[in-house]
C-alpha positions, 0 to 999 in steps of 0.5 A: 965488057961484062965486068965494067958495071961491077967495077963502076959499082964498086968504085961508086960504093967505095966513094960512098964509104969514103964519104961516110967515114970522112964526113966527121972531118968536116968538124974541123971547119967549126972555126970557120962556119956556124955549128948549125952549118957544120952539123948540116954539112956532116949530115949531108955528106953522110947521107950522100955517102949512103945514097952512093952505096945504094946507087951502086947496088941499084945500078949493079942489080939493074944491070944483072936483072935486065936480061932476066924476063922473070925479074924485069919489074925488079930491074925496072924498079932498080933503073928508076931508083938509079935515075932518082938517086943521081939527082938526089946525090947531085942536090946534096953536093950542090947544098954542100958547095953552097955551104962552102961558098957561104963559109968563104964569104963569111971568112972574107968578110970577117978578115977584111975590114 
């Protein structure tokens, strides 16, 4: 069971890396949404990707340092950081979904008289 936190952290980091690398693909939505919304969407996805990588490092560090009494404050900091990063990532995803909803409504309104 000691390998599960490492696997989870790697998967989260890979997902964050994917978000960073493929955030620019949202530029293909320029025809459907405003440039401002599109730039915001790209920035949100890149920021979310970075936060996911930091989350992976923080979670793995917290797990590995939890058993070391000399580094318990670092482990506590990593746990608190992990607990703060989770809602931050969820908030960024929520804003991205709101942008998608706004884009769909605009698209429906412009294509149906």
